[in-house]
N, C-alpha and C positions, 0 to 999 in steps of 0.2 A: 453453466456459468460462463460469463464472459469477463475477461480481464482487460482493464483500461490501463495503459502504460504511458509513462512520460519520464523524461529525464532532463537535467540541465546539461551543460557542456561537459561537466566532470563525470556524469553518469552515462554518457552516450555510449561508450564502448560496451559497458555491462548491459545496458538496455537492449542493444543489438543482439548480444549473446542470449539474453533472456527470451527475446522474441523467437529465435531459433529453437531454444529449448521448449518453449510452449507449443510451437508448431509441431515438434517431434512428438509431444505428448497429446497432440490433437486438442489443444485448448484454444478456443477462439479468443482473439485479442484485437484491440484497437490501439494504435500508436498515435498519441497526441503531440509528439515532438519531444524535444528538439531534434533536429536532424543535422546539426552543425556543431563543430567544435568551437565556434565563436562564442565568446562569453555571453550568457543570457541570464536573466533574473529568474531564479528557481521558483519564486511564488507564482509567476505567470503560469507555469506548467502544473505545479501542484494544485492550484486552484481549479484549473480546467478539469483535471482528473477527479478531484473531490466533488465538484458540482455534478459531474456526470454520474458518478457512483451514487451520490445522495439521491438522485432522481430515479435510479433504476435499481430495484431490489435484487435482481439476478446478476449483479456485477460486483466486482471487487477491483481495487486499484493497486497498482505497483508503481512506486516512485523511486527514482534513483538519482542521487546527487553525491557529492564527494563523501559525505559522512552518513547520509540518510536522515540526518537530524533536521536540517532546514526545511526540506520539503514536507517532512512529517508535521513540523510545527505549523506550517502554512495550511496543510490539508485539514488539520484539526480546527481551523477557524470556520470551516463550512459546517452549517447545521446538519446533523445526522452523520457526520463522519467521526469514526473512532479509528485513528491511525496509530500505528506502532512503528517504531524504528527497532527492528529486530536484528540482533547480532548473533543469535544462536537458535537452534531448533526449539529449545525450551521456551525461550521468550515468545517465539512465534506461536507455539502450541498453546501456551497459557493465555496469550492475548485473544485467541479464538475461543477457548473453552470458557474463560471468565468474562471477557469484555466484548465478545462478538465483533472484533475488529473487522473493518471492511476496506482498509487501505494499509498496505505494507510499505514501509520506507526501508530502502536498502543502501548500503554503503558501496559506492562505486570505485573507491580508491583503496588499494592495499588490502584486499579481502579475497580469499581464494574462491574461484568459481564453484568448486564442488560444495563448499560450505553454503554458498548462495542457493544452489539447486536444492540442497537439503532443507534450508529455511523456507523456500518457496513451496516445496512439496508438502511439508508439514503444515504450513499456513493454509494452503489451498484444501488440503485433505481433512483438516481438523474441524469438526462441527462445533457450533456453540452448544454448551451444556444445557442451556434452557433452565437451569436451576433457578428457583424462586429468588434467592438472594442476589444472584447476578442480574436477573431481569429487573429487580427492584433498583439496583444501583445504576443500571443503564437508564431506567426511567427517570431517576433523579437528574442525570446528565441531560436528557431530553427536555425535562421540565425547566431546567435552568436555561437551556438554549432558547426555549420559547419565550422566556422573559426578556431576551435581549433584542 
């Protein structure tokens, strides 16, 4: 699996720490920016990651902004993306088991790095359950996306 990363200016510091963490774990990643603390528009970066993840089955995305919320909202506008803003290991785990999320939104401000690492580990290591009811619900989302 390959991880596609991006952040806005508020998430840059954390994104850089995440890159080091993924490298130590020998997880391949690609950084789509930003690389500056100058204010940028988070949708530009969220959409780049989401589009790339939507086109490649063997990828997942990690987005970092101040709260994790804005980038998650933007990413969810791309067909095929199921993004979650996870604030704990439980929400990360259940998003994978039940929703087969493929993009993780993280909070870059006022959040301990050790907690972030745990969320990332759980999210990357948890497989989709594949249960019929969850597949059916995801299919409903896909069907709706195709109508738009």
